[in-house]
MIKOL-386568 format. One record per residue (C-alpha): residue number from 1; x, y, z; residue in three letters. Coordinates in pm, 1 decimal. Layout:
BEGIN
+-----+----------+----------+----------+------+
!  nr !       c1 !       c2 !       c3 ! rest !
+-----+----------+----------+----------+------+
! NUM !        X !        Y !        Z !  ALA !
...
+-----+----------+----------+----------+------+
//
This chain:
BEGIN
+-----+----------+----------+----------+------+
!  nr !       c1 !       c2 !       c3 ! rest !
+-----+----------+----------+----------+------+
!   1 !      0.0 !      0.0 !      0.0 !  UNK !
!   2 !    130.3 !    346.7 !    -89.6 !  UNK !
!   3 !    120.3 !    634.4 !    157.9 !  UNK !
!   4 !     99.9 !    998.8 !     55.4 !  UNK !
!   5 !    117.2 !   1272.4 !    317.9 !  UNK !
!   6 !      4.5 !   1032.3 !    587.5 !  UNK !
!   7 !   -309.3 !    926.8 !    396.4 !  UNK !
!   8 !   -356.6 !    624.8 !    175.1 !  UNK !
!   9 !   -353.5 !    703.4 !   -192.3 !  UNK !
!  10 !   -687.6 !    675.8 !   -360.3 !  UNK !
!  11 !   -755.1 !    357.6 !   -547.9 !  UNK !
!  12 !   -760.5 !    559.2 !   -872.2 !  UNK !
!  13 !   -399.4 !    675.1 !   -821.0 !  UNK !
!  14 !   -290.7 !    321.6 !   -736.9 !  UNK !
!  15 !   -456.5 !    203.7 !  -1058.2 !  UNK !
!  16 !   -275.2 !    471.1 !  -1261.9 !  UNK !
!  17 !     59.1 !    374.9 !  -1106.2 !  UNK !
!  18 !     -4.6 !      5.5 !  -1176.6 !  UNK !
!  19 !    -91.7 !     81.5 !  -1539.6 !  UNK !
!  20 !    211.5 !    304.9 !  -1589.1 !  UNK !
!  21 !    446.7 !     46.5 !  -1438.5 !  UNK !
!  22 !    320.5 !   -209.2 !  -1690.7 !  UNK !
!  23 !    430.3 !      9.3 !  -1984.9 !  UNK !
!  24 !    757.9 !    -37.5 !  -2172.5 !  UNK !
!  25 !   1058.7 !    143.7 !  -2026.0 !  UNK !
!  26 !   1061.5 !    416.0 !  -2294.9 !  UNK !
!  27 !    699.5 !    501.3 !  -2222.8 !  UNK !
!  28 !    763.0 !    510.5 !  -1847.0 !  UNK !
!  29 !   1065.7 !    735.1 !  -1901.0 !  UNK !
!  30 !    856.9 !    974.2 !  -2109.8 !  UNK !
!  31 !    585.3 !    990.5 !  -1843.9 !  UNK !
!  32 !    847.7 !   1047.8 !  -1573.0 !  UNK !
!  33 !   1000.7 !   1330.9 !  -1776.4 !  UNK !
!  34 !    663.7 !   1499.3 !  -1826.5 !  UNK !
!  35 !    581.0 !   1470.0 !  -1456.1 !  UNK !
!  36 !    919.5 !   1607.5 !  -1348.1 !  UNK !
!  37 !    889.7 !   1899.0 !  -1590.5 !  UNK !
!  38 !    546.5 !   1976.2 !  -1447.1 !  UNK !
!  39 !    706.9 !   2024.2 !  -1103.9 !  UNK !
!  40 !    934.5 !   2293.7 !  -1244.3 !  UNK !
!  41 !    630.6 !   2502.3 !  -1336.6 !  UNK !
!  42 !    493.8 !   2520.9 !   -985.4 !  UNK !
!  43 !    553.0 !   2838.2 !   -791.5 !  UNK !
!  44 !    751.7 !   2803.8 !   -475.3 !  UNK !
!  45 !    986.0 !   2544.3 !   -621.7 !  UNK !
!  46 !   1310.6 !   2713.7 !   -524.0 !  UNK !
!  47 !   1642.9 !   2625.8 !   -682.9 !  UNK !
!  48 !   1963.7 !   2703.9 !   -506.3 !  UNK !
!  49 !   2201.0 !   2958.0 !   -658.3 !  UNK !
!  50 !   2456.9 !   2681.6 !   -712.9 !  UNK !
!  51 !   2209.5 !   2458.1 !   -896.4 !  UNK !
!  52 !   2082.7 !   2748.4 !  -1112.8 !  UNK !
!  53 !   2442.1 !   2824.2 !  -1216.6 !  UNK !
!  54 !   2499.4 !   2457.8 !  -1300.6 !  UNK !
!  55 !   2186.0 !   2450.4 !  -1516.6 !  UNK !
!  56 !   2294.9 !   2766.6 !  -1700.5 !  UNK !
!  57 !   2647.1 !   2627.7 !  -1749.7 !  UNK !
!  58 !   2515.7 !   2302.5 !  -1895.8 !  UNK !
!  59 !   2270.2 !   2481.2 !  -2125.1 !  UNK !
!  60 !   2552.2 !   2705.3 !  -2252.0 !  UNK !
!  61 !   2774.8 !   2402.0 !  -2313.4 !  UNK !
!  62 !   2497.4 !   2246.0 !  -2522.4 !  UNK !
!  63 !   2425.3 !   2569.4 !  -2712.3 !  UNK !
!  64 !   2795.9 !   2619.2 !  -2788.8 !  UNK !
!  65 !   2843.9 !   2252.3 !  -2892.7 !  UNK !
!  66 !   3106.1 !   2203.7 !  -2621.8 !  UNK !
!  67 !   2946.5 !   1874.2 !  -2522.1 !  UNK !
!  68 !   2803.6 !   1590.1 !  -2723.3 !  UNK !
!  69 !   2455.8 !   1478.6 !  -2625.5 !  UNK !
!  70 !   2379.1 !   1108.2 !  -2620.5 !  UNK !
!  71 !   2052.0 !    920.6 !  -2586.8 !  UNK !
!  72 !   1941.4 !    791.8 !  -2251.0 !  UNK !
!  73 !   2015.7 !    425.9 !  -2318.1 !  UNK !
!  74 !   2358.9 !    505.9 !  -2462.1 !  UNK !
!  75 !   2438.4 !    724.4 !  -2161.6 !  UNK !
!  76 !   2338.7 !    448.3 !  -1920.7 !  UNK !
!  77 !   2549.6 !    197.5 !  -2114.4 !  UNK !
!  78 !   2850.2 !    432.2 !  -2096.6 !  UNK !
!  79 !   2805.3 !    473.9 !  -1720.8 !  UNK !
!  80 !   2772.9 !     99.6 !  -1674.9 !  UNK !
!  81 !   3091.1 !     32.6 !  -1875.3 !  UNK !
!  82 !   3281.5 !    298.4 !  -1682.0 !  UNK !
!  83 !   3172.7 !    210.4 !  -1327.4 !  UNK !
!  84 !   3073.1 !   -156.2 !  -1330.9 !  UNK !
+-----+----------+----------+----------+------+
//
């Protein structure tokens, strides 16, 4: 059973979670991305000065082609090869 803010989640939310978890990994990743992006739009979601600078730095590196972007699966494979 899932707990949210001290109360049990409604059966509808549990059903949604169950359905999402049954999807292929790419679909789950997309849904996770959309949900995480939706959190960024909420007011009162403060980012530290350090994290804001890191975000700006990374965006600039992408815009200036200083880094090469890779797909999610390729990135995970690279991390696995490097650390495992």
